[in-house]
N, C-alpha and C positions, 0 to 999 in steps of 0.2 A: 517501560511503555510511556510514550509521550502523549499527553492529553491535557485538556483544560476544561473545567466544569465551572459554569456560572449559573446564575438563576434563570437566564434566558436560553442558553444553549450549551451543548457538550460537543467538543471537537476532539476527534481521535486521529492522530497521525498514524498512517498504516505502515510506514517504513522507518526503521531506526536511522537516525541522522549519521552516526559514525559509520555504519555499514554503507550508506549511500555515498558519503564523502570518500570512503576508501574505493568504492567502485568508480566514482568519477575521476579520482586522481589516477587510478590504474588505466582507465581508458584514455585520459589525456596524455599520459606518458607513452602509451602505445601509439597514439596519434602522432606525437612529436617524433618518435623514433621512425615511424614509417615515412613521415614527411621528410626527415633528414635523409633517409635511404633513397627516397624518390629523387631528391635534388642531386645526390652524389652519383647514383647509378642511372645513367641516361638510357641504357638499353631496356631496362625493366620499369621505367618510370610510369608507363600507363597503368600497369597492374598495381604498382605501389600507390599511385594516386587514388585508384579505386579502393584499395584497402584503407587508405587514410580517410576517404569519404565514409566508409563503413564504420570506422572507429569514431568519427565525428557524430555519425547518427547514433551510435551506442551511447556517447556522452549525452546527447540531447534526450534520448529515451530515458536514461537513468535520472537526468535532471527533472523531467516532467513526472516521472514515477515518484520522485521524492516529495513532490508537492501534493500528493493524493492524501485526502483526509475524509473521514466520515463526520458529518455534522448533523446533530439532532437538535432541531428547534423545539424547545419545550413549550414555548408560548403558543405557536401556531400548530403544534403537533405535526411536524414534518421531519422527514429524514432525507438527507442528501448523501448519496454514496457514490464512490468513483466507479467508472467503467474504464475501458482501455485508455482512451485519451480524453474522456469527457466525464460528466457526472449526471446522475439521474436523481430527481426529487420525487418522493412519494409521501402521500398523506398518511396519517396514522391509521385511518380506516382501511388502507390498502395493505398494511403490514399484518402478516399472519402470526409470526413469532420470531424470537431470537433463539436459534438452535446452536447447541454446542457440537462441534465437529471433532471427533476423536480420531487421530491418525497415529499409526504405529511408527515409532522411530522419530517423530517430529512433535512439536508442541501442539497442543489442542488450541482451537480458536472458535470464535462465534461467527455465525452468518445470520443475515436477516432474510427471512422468507416472506414472499408476498402471498396474499390470499388467492390470486388467480394463477399462481404458479408455485404450489406448495412443494412439489417434488423436484425442483431444480437444484442447482448447486448453491443458489442464494448469492447474496452480496456480502462480501467480507466486511466486517465492521471492526476488526481489531487486528493487530499484527500477528502473523503466524509464528515468527521466530523470536524467541526471547533468550536463547542461550542453549548451547548444545550439551554441556557437560554438568554444569552446576545444578540448575533447577529449570528444566525446559518449560515447565508450566507456571512460572512465576507471573507471567502476564495474565493468565486465565484467572488466577486467584485474585489479583488486583482488579481485574475487570468485573468479576462476580461480586466483589465486596464494595467497590466504589462507584462503578459506572452503570452496571446493569440495573440496580434499584432506581437510579435516577432516570434512565431512558425508557424503562418498561411502561410508565404511565402514558406514553404517547400512543400506545396501541389502544384503539377503541373500536 
């Protein structure tokens, strides 16, 4: 799990960098292959250019997804969490709790719930995937030991 803790803030990156790099390289390779096919095959070039555009959109989506992080400002008691392509900032008085989500067959993770929306899915504040076969819950142990005690005081 990639994170940084200082006396002023805690930053948690929500996606693993090697996984994101692998996805970006895969989509770039697909984009190049489709582009080469579109240049060489003139009869189907319209469809192939469309597929190349879709692959380019996938590369951009993965790139912007890789930049998502949850930031907890310990001085001003605020939390900034990512949404689809934006972020939302909440005061500590608006946060209800940090809840552990247990999923069958996947790694457990934590979400942040708000006081005015206690029964929603919440905002994810840690990576969901940490490894499939060795220890799928190694991130949750590290989160509970090192990060959760630091960010819990922002709730008031």
